[in-house]
MIMARMAR-415983 format. One line per 8 residues: number of its first residue (from 1); for each residue x, y, z of C-alpha. Coordinates in steps of 0.2 Angstrom, whole numbers, plus 5000, padded with zeros to 4 digits. Last residue first. Layout:
% residues N
NUM	X:Y:Z  ...
% end
This chain:
% residues 313
313	4346:5351:5184  4331:5342:5183  4325:5342:5166  4307:5346:5164  4309:5365:5160  4299:5377:5170  4281:5381:5170  4281:5386:5189
305	4271:5371:5196  4277:5359:5183  4296:5363:5189  4290:5361:5207  4282:5344:5203  4297:5338:5194  4307:5345:5211  4296:5335:5224
297	4299:5322:5212  4317:5322:5210  4320:5327:5232  4305:5313:5238  4316:5299:5231  4330:5306:5235  4325:5305:5253  4323:5287:5253
289	4308:5274:5256  4309:5257:5263  4308:5249:5247  4306:5228:5243  4303:5226:5223  4303:5206:5223  4303:5199:5205  4297:5180:5205
281	4307:5168:5195  4307:5162:5178  4308:5179:5172  4327:5180:5177  4330:5198:5182  4349:5204:5173  4363:5215:5183  4373:5226:5177
273	4362:5235:5166  4367:5254:5174  4348:5254:5177  4348:5237:5187  4364:5242:5196  4360:5260:5202  4341:5252:5210  4351:5238:5216
265	4351:5219:5217  4353:5211:5231  4362:5192:5230  4377:5201:5237  4366:5201:5254  4364:5183:5254  4345:5177:5256  4337:5163:5263
257	4349:5158:5279  4337:5164:5292  4347:5178:5296  4348:5183:5277  4328:5183:5277  4325:5192:5294  4337:5206:5287  4330:5206:5267
249	4309:5208:5275  4316:5219:5287  4320:5232:5279  4330:5245:5288  4347:5242:5289  4352:5229:5278  4339:5237:5265  4347:5255:5267
241	4364:5250:5264  4360:5238:5248  4350:5253:5240  4333:5255:5232  4331:5237:5232  4327:5222:5220  4327:5205:5226  4326:5190:5214
233	4316:5176:5220  4317:5162:5228  4325:5165:5245  4315:5180:5246  4298:5170:5244  4301:5157:5257  4309:5171:5269  4290:5177:5272
225	4286:5195:5265  4276:5208:5275  4291:5211:5288  4295:5220:5304  4312:5219:5315  4323:5229:5305  4308:5244:5303  4304:5248:5284
217	4289:5241:5281  4274:5242:5270  4281:5245:5255  4281:5228:5245  4278:5227:5227  4279:5208:5222  4281:5206:5204  4275:5186:5196
209	4288:5176:5186  4286:5162:5196  4269:5158:5204  4266:5168:5222  4260:5153:5234  4274:5147:5241  4280:5162:5249  4265:5167:5260
201	4260:5184:5260  4254:5196:5273  4271:5193:5283  4271:5199:5301  4271:5217:5307  4259:5221:5296  4254:5240:5293  4252:5237:5276
193	4257:5242:5258  4260:5224:5252  4254:5223:5233  4256:5207:5221  4257:5206:5203  4253:5194:5191  4239:5185:5201  4234:5169:5198
185	4244:5161:5215  4240:5176:5226  4220:5174:5220  4218:5156:5224  4227:5160:5243  4218:5175:5245  4199:5164:5244  4203:5154:5258
177	4199:5170:5271  4209:5175:5284  4216:5192:5275  4197:5196:5272  4193:5198:5253  4187:5214:5245  4184:5213:5224  4185:5224:5208
169	4197:5235:5219  4200:5256:5214  4183:5261:5219  4185:5255:5237  4173:5236:5240  4163:5242:5257  4170:5235:5273  4179:5220:5281
161	4193:5220:5294  4211:5211:5288  4211:5217:5273  4214:5212:5255  4212:5219:5238  4207:5212:5221  4211:5219:5206  4206:5216:5189
153	4212:5216:5172  4226:5228:5171  4234:5238:5156  4250:5245:5158  4258:5261:5162  4243:5272:5170  4238:5256:5178  4254:5253:5188
145	4251:5271:5196  4235:5268:5199  4237:5252:5207  4251:5257:5218  4243:5275:5221  4226:5263:5227  4237:5252:5241  4247:5268:5244
137	4234:5279:5250  4223:5261:5262  4215:5247:5257  4230:5235:5261  4236:5219:5253  4235:5221:5236  4232:5207:5221  4232:5214:5204
129	4230:5203:5188  4237:5211:5172  4231:5215:5153  4235:5206:5142  4247:5186:5143  4265:5189:5137  4266:5209:5132  4258:5211:5149
121	4272:5201:5157  4284:5209:5148  4278:5228:5152  4278:5223:5170  4294:5216:5169  4302:5232:5163  4292:5242:5173  4298:5234:5190
113	4310:5246:5198  4300:5263:5190  4284:5254:5195  4289:5252:5216  4298:5270:5215  4282:5278:5207  4271:5267:5219  4283:5277:5233
105	4281:5296:5225  4264:5299:5222  4258:5295:5241  4276:5303:5249  4273:5318:5242  4254:5319:5245  4258:5315:5260  4273:5330:5262
97	4263:5345:5257  4274:5355:5248  4285:5370:5253  4295:5379:5238  4310:5389:5235  4320:5389:5252  4338:5400:5247  4351:5388:5249
89	4363:5397:5238  4368:5384:5224  4355:5369:5231  4341:5379:5228  4330:5374:5241  4314:5363:5244  4304:5361:5260  4296:5346:5264
81	4280:5343:5275  4273:5326:5282  4260:5320:5294  4257:5302:5297  4243:5292:5308  4230:5304:5299  4217:5310:5313  4201:5300:5317
73	4206:5300:5334  4209:5279:5335  4218:5282:5320  4229:5294:5327  4236:5283:5340  4249:5275:5328  4257:5293:5330  4273:5297:5315
65	4279:5312:5311  4287:5318:5294  4299:5331:5290  4306:5330:5275  4319:5341:5267  4327:5346:5251  4340:5352:5244  4342:5356:5225
57	4356:5359:5210  4356:5339:5204  4355:5329:5221  4355:5334:5239  4344:5323:5251  4335:5327:5269  4324:5313:5277  4320:5320:5294
49	4308:5307:5302  4298:5311:5319  4291:5296:5329  4276:5294:5340  4270:5300:5356  4281:5307:5369  4295:5307:5354  4309:5295:5348
41	4319:5305:5331  4323:5294:5319  4334:5301:5307  4334:5294:5288  4351:5291:5281  4361:5301:5270  4360:5297:5249  4377:5290:5242
33	4369:5273:5241  4353:5279:5231  4368:5282:5215  4360:5296:5205  4369:5294:5188  4357:5300:5176  4349:5285:5174  4343:5284:5190
25	4338:5303:5191  4329:5302:5173  4320:5286:5181  4313:5294:5195  4307:5307:5188  4297:5298:5174  4289:5287:5188  4284:5304:5193
17	4278:5312:5178  4269:5296:5172  4259:5294:5190  4252:5312:5191  4263:5330:5191  4245:5336:5194  4247:5328:5212  4257:5339:5218
9	4248:5353:5216  4231:5344:5223  4242:5341:5238  4248:5360:5241  4263:5365:5232  4268:5384:5241  4281:5391:5234  4296:5404:5242
1	4299:5420:5237
% end
C-alpha cells in the first residue's frame, strides 16, 4: 500500500531529524558525486525538474515545476511531488508533499555541512547573529534549523521591497538601505535564499570566520555571492561535478580567476576528514539541491510515519 505524507507529516520529522538523516547518509558512505544529475525539461510556461536517486535500499524521484509567472497569479512559484519506492521490488511505498520536503531538506543540508563551524562560533562568542537575504520559506527554514542546533541572538532579514517583519526575525531591512552593510559586517551567519540573478552580498564585508549559506541559485549564469567572497573563503559544495555544472556562484568565480575547481571541498571529503576548513577564513556552503538529499529525508519522514526503526536500510 502506498502511504501519503502531506506537508504536516513531512515537517513532523523536524529540523533535527532532517539534519541527522543527511549526516548519517554521508557518514555511512553515500557519495553525492555518484548521484544522478537532475533533468531540466523546458515547458511552455516554465520548467519541469526530474530528480531521481537510489541509495540504502530505496529509490525515489521528485517531480518539480517552476513557473515564474505564478507569483503574479497568487500561486506558488514551485510545486513538487515525491514518489518513494522500495529499491528491491521498485514498489511505490509513499507519496510525499515535495514542496514541504524541499523546504525541510535544503536547510538541513546547509546546517549539516556547517554544524562544526556553527558550534565553534557559539562556543567562542555565545549566541549567533544572523543576516538572511530573502524572506521566503527557505530564509525561514534556515533560521529554524540553525536555532534547533545552536543558540541565536538575533536575526536580520534583508529584502528588495518593504513589508512587515516576519515572526522569525527581529528586524527587516531594505536591500538598498545603509544599515545592511553594518549588519553583514557583524554577522556570524549570512544566509542567501533569494531569486536574485546578481550578487546580493558584498564579499568584502563578510568577516573572517563567518558562515555563508547560499541556496538561492542553481543555474550556471546566476549567482548570489561575488567572486571577492568566493576567492577568500573555504568553499564547501555538495558535489564537485554538480557545482561546476549548476552553481553560478562557483562557475563565475572560477571564470574570474578567484577560485579553482581543485580548491572546492565536497561533503564526502569533509565527512571523511580529508579536508580542513580554516577558522580564519569565511566558510561558504554553496548548494544547488540534489536528488539524494530528497531521498534520505523522505525515507526518514516515511520511517517516522510508519513507526519504523530510524536506520536508512
